Residue frames relative to the residue before (quaternion, step in Angstrom):
aa qw qx qy qz dx dy dz
M 1.0000 0.0000 0.0000 0.0000 0.00 0.00 0.00
D 0.6289 0.5224 -0.3401 0.4646 3.65 0.95 -0.68
E 0.6822 0.4784 -0.3211 0.4501 3.53 1.01 -0.79
E 0.5571 0.5845 -0.3542 0.4717 3.47 1.16 -0.63
F 0.6472 0.5093 -0.2948 0.4846 3.58 0.84 -1.11
E 0.6766 0.4932 -0.3089 0.4512 3.62 0.62 -1.01
E 0.6470 0.5456 -0.3269 0.4205 3.61 0.92 -0.87
F 0.6817 0.5049 -0.2552 0.4639 3.50 1.10 -1.00
T 0.6067 0.5279 -0.3360 0.4904 3.59 1.18 -0.80
E 0.6231 0.5566 -0.3362 0.4346 3.65 0.96 -0.89
V 0.6262 0.5211 -0.3209 0.4831 3.52 1.03 -0.96
I 0.6686 0.4967 -0.2950 0.4681 3.60 0.72 -1.06
N 0.6750 0.4875 -0.3359 0.4403 3.65 0.79 -0.74
H 0.6704 0.4735 -0.2758 0.5004 3.61 1.15 -0.69
N 0.7872 0.0905 0.0032 0.6100 3.69 1.20 -0.72
P 0.1355 -0.8288 0.5400 0.0569 3.59 0.18 1.16
N 0.6564 0.5008 -0.3159 0.4675 3.58 1.25 0.05
D 0.4934 0.6581 -0.4244 0.3787 3.54 1.33 0.28
A 0.3182 -0.7636 0.5462 0.1318 3.53 -0.28 1.35
V 0.6548 0.5263 -0.3320 0.4291 3.59 0.74 -0.83
A 0.6720 0.4801 -0.3182 0.4655 3.52 0.91 -0.73
Y 0.6215 0.5021 -0.3567 0.4841 3.61 0.98 -0.54
K 0.6534 0.4828 -0.3275 0.4824 3.55 0.89 -0.80
N 0.6259 0.5420 -0.3298 0.4535 3.71 0.92 -0.71
R 0.7000 0.4390 -0.2488 0.5053 3.44 0.95 -1.00
G 0.5541 0.5560 -0.3733 0.4944 3.56 1.10 -0.31
N 0.6194 0.5312 -0.3174 0.4832 3.51 1.03 -0.79
A 0.6349 0.5272 -0.3182 0.4666 3.58 0.83 -0.86
Y 0.6712 0.4917 -0.2920 0.4717 3.53 0.82 -0.91
F 0.6426 0.5222 -0.3058 0.4699 3.48 1.03 -0.84
D 0.6401 0.5231 -0.3149 0.4664 3.56 0.94 -0.79
K 0.6645 0.4693 -0.2854 0.5067 3.63 1.13 -0.60
G 0.5249 -0.6341 0.4276 0.3736 3.55 1.18 -0.26
D 0.5213 0.6098 -0.4150 0.4290 3.65 1.27 0.17
Y 0.0445 -0.8827 0.4676 0.0133 3.50 0.39 1.29
D 0.5286 0.5707 -0.3870 0.4951 3.58 1.32 -0.31
R 0.7017 0.4432 -0.2787 0.4833 3.61 0.64 -0.82
A 0.6221 0.5061 -0.3689 0.4700 3.59 0.98 -0.71
I 0.6521 0.5370 -0.3061 0.4390 3.56 0.91 -0.97
A 0.6777 0.4760 -0.3181 0.4614 3.57 0.98 -0.75
D 0.6555 0.5016 -0.3238 0.4624 3.64 1.13 -0.39
Y 0.5960 0.5219 -0.3240 0.5171 3.46 1.30 -0.71
D 0.6013 0.5403 -0.3515 0.4722 3.68 1.00 -0.72
H 0.7079 0.4574 -0.2807 0.4591 3.51 0.78 -0.90
A 0.6357 0.4997 -0.3526 0.4710 3.60 1.03 -0.55
I 0.6415 0.5147 -0.3234 0.4680 3.54 1.15 -0.72
R 0.5990 0.5619 -0.3491 0.4513 3.64 1.04 -0.71
L 0.6960 0.4850 -0.2523 0.4656 3.52 1.12 -0.98
N 0.7953 0.0531 0.0264 0.6033 3.49 1.17 -0.78
P 0.1843 -0.8577 0.4668 0.1117 3.48 0.17 1.34
D 0.6531 0.4608 -0.3236 0.5064 3.68 1.28 -0.23
Y 0.3792 0.7090 -0.5089 0.3074 3.78 1.07 0.43
A 0.2361 -0.8084 0.5282 0.1081 3.66 0.00 1.16
D 0.6490 0.5219 -0.3364 0.4397 3.60 1.05 -0.65
A 0.6074 0.5578 -0.3234 0.4641 3.49 1.10 -0.78
Y 0.6446 0.5078 -0.3042 0.4838 3.60 0.99 -0.78
Y 0.6477 0.5559 -0.2820 0.4382 3.47 0.96 -0.98
N 0.6811 0.5044 -0.2345 0.4762 3.40 0.88 -1.12
R 0.6671 0.4812 -0.3035 0.4808 3.56 0.89 -0.92
G 0.5705 0.5648 -0.3629 0.4730 3.59 1.16 -0.66
S 0.6691 0.5174 -0.2699 0.4602 3.60 0.77 -0.98
A 0.6693 0.4865 -0.2971 0.4766 3.56 1.11 -0.72
Y 0.6197 0.5081 -0.3259 0.5016 3.59 1.21 -0.67
I 0.5371 0.5651 -0.4205 0.4640 3.70 1.02 -0.51
N 0.7525 0.4623 -0.2389 0.4036 3.46 0.60 -1.16
K 0.6220 0.5228 -0.2588 0.5224 3.54 1.48 -0.32
G 0.4584 -0.6921 0.4229 0.3634 3.52 1.48 -0.29
D 0.5347 0.6070 -0.4077 0.4235 3.66 1.25 0.21
Y 0.1094 -0.8547 0.5064 0.0333 3.51 0.36 1.38
D 0.5671 0.5964 -0.3768 0.4250 3.63 1.07 -0.62
R 0.6908 0.4602 -0.2544 0.4963 3.63 0.81 -1.02
A 0.6280 0.5202 -0.3808 0.4359 3.53 0.91 -0.83
I 0.6271 0.5768 -0.3122 0.4202 3.53 0.90 -1.07
A 0.7025 0.4948 -0.2565 0.4426 3.48 0.90 -1.17
D 0.6513 0.4780 -0.3326 0.4865 3.64 1.16 -0.74
F 0.6738 0.4705 -0.3550 0.4457 3.64 0.82 -0.71
T 0.5762 0.5673 -0.3645 0.4618 3.56 1.07 -0.63
Q 0.6784 0.4927 -0.2819 0.4664 3.64 0.90 -0.91
A 0.6314 0.5455 -0.2877 0.4702 3.50 1.12 -0.88
I 0.6667 0.4668 -0.2752 0.5118 3.59 1.08 -0.84
R 0.5725 0.5509 -0.3833 0.4711 3.68 1.06 -0.62
L 0.7450 0.4383 -0.2313 0.4465 3.51 0.86 -1.04
D 0.8083 0.0894 -0.0332 0.5811 3.53 1.20 -0.62
P 0.1165 -0.8834 0.4480 0.0723 3.49 0.58 1.23
D 0.6367 0.5188 -0.3373 0.4602 3.66 1.17 -0.09
D 0.4797 0.6710 -0.4435 0.3507 3.59 1.28 0.29
A 0.2765 -0.8065 0.5017 0.1463 3.61 -0.07 1.18
V 0.6241 0.5605 -0.3327 0.4308 3.57 1.11 -0.94
A 0.6516 0.5282 -0.3402 0.4251 3.55 0.94 -0.91
Y 0.6330 0.4937 -0.3450 0.4863 3.64 1.05 -0.77
Y 0.6142 0.5550 -0.3507 0.4379 3.57 0.82 -0.89
N 0.7191 0.4467 -0.2748 0.4559 3.61 0.73 -1.16
R 0.6107 0.5397 -0.3433 0.4669 3.60 0.96 -0.76
G 0.6110 0.5583 -0.3096 0.4681 3.55 1.12 -0.93
N 0.6901 0.4691 -0.3146 0.4525 3.56 0.90 -0.94
V 0.5966 0.5343 -0.3734 0.4682 3.64 1.02 -0.61
Y 0.6682 0.4845 -0.3289 0.4588 3.63 0.83 -0.89
R 0.6078 0.5450 -0.3633 0.4490 3.59 1.01 -0.72
D 0.6966 0.4935 -0.2740 0.4428 3.53 0.90 -1.01
K 0.6496 0.4821 -0.2821 0.5158 3.51 1.26 -0.36
G 0.5114 -0.6538 0.4110 0.3768 3.60 1.30 -0.11
D 0.5188 0.6081 -0.4172 0.4324 3.62 1.25 0.05
Y 0.0762 -0.8628 0.4997 -0.0085 3.62 0.49 1.37
D 0.5843 0.5476 -0.3855 0.4584 3.67 1.02 -0.57
R 0.6945 0.4531 -0.2864 0.4800 3.66 0.75 -0.87
A 0.6274 0.5290 -0.3594 0.4443 3.53 1.00 -0.78
I 0.6389 0.5494 -0.3201 0.4331 3.61 0.91 -0.93
T 0.6375 0.5621 -0.2810 0.4457 3.41 0.99 -1.07
D 0.6949 0.4463 -0.2602 0.5002 3.59 0.95 -0.96
Y 0.6198 0.5350 -0.3342 0.4667 3.59 1.01 -0.60
D 0.6311 0.5221 -0.3171 0.4781 3.56 1.03 -0.89
Q 0.6404 0.5243 -0.3250 0.4576 3.65 0.95 -0.93
A 0.6471 0.5589 -0.2923 0.4283 3.48 0.91 -1.04
I 0.6839 0.4727 -0.2841 0.4777 3.51 1.01 -0.98
R 0.6069 0.5483 -0.3619 0.4473 3.62 1.05 -0.74
L 0.7434 0.4306 -0.2555 0.4435 3.59 0.90 -0.86
D 0.7897 0.0731 -0.0482 0.6072 3.51 1.17 -0.50
P 0.1296 -0.8188 0.5547 0.0711 3.63 0.26 1.25
C-alpha cells in the first residue's frame, strides 16, 4: 500500500494536473481508512476535472464512512448525472437513502440499479 501511495505521489509531483493520480492516491488513503486525506485528493481531482464521475463516486463513498450522508448523496447524484448508466452509484445512493430512512427514494434507486444491471 505504501509503495502504491508513493507511486501516485511521484506521478503528482511530475504532473500536478493529473486528476487520475489524485483520485488513485485518494483511493490509497481510503483503503487505509484516512477518509479526510482521501476526500482532499478527490477534491483536487474534481477541481482538475469537474466531469470526473469516479472522483465524485469515490468521495461519496468516503463521506459514507465519515457518516456524512448528505454529502454522500450529493456526490453520488453528481456521479449519476455524469454517468447515468452507473448502476453501482444508484445502488450506493439507495443504501444511503435507506440508512437515512428515506425508503421511497432508496427503492427508486434500487429499481434503477436493477434496470441498468439486472
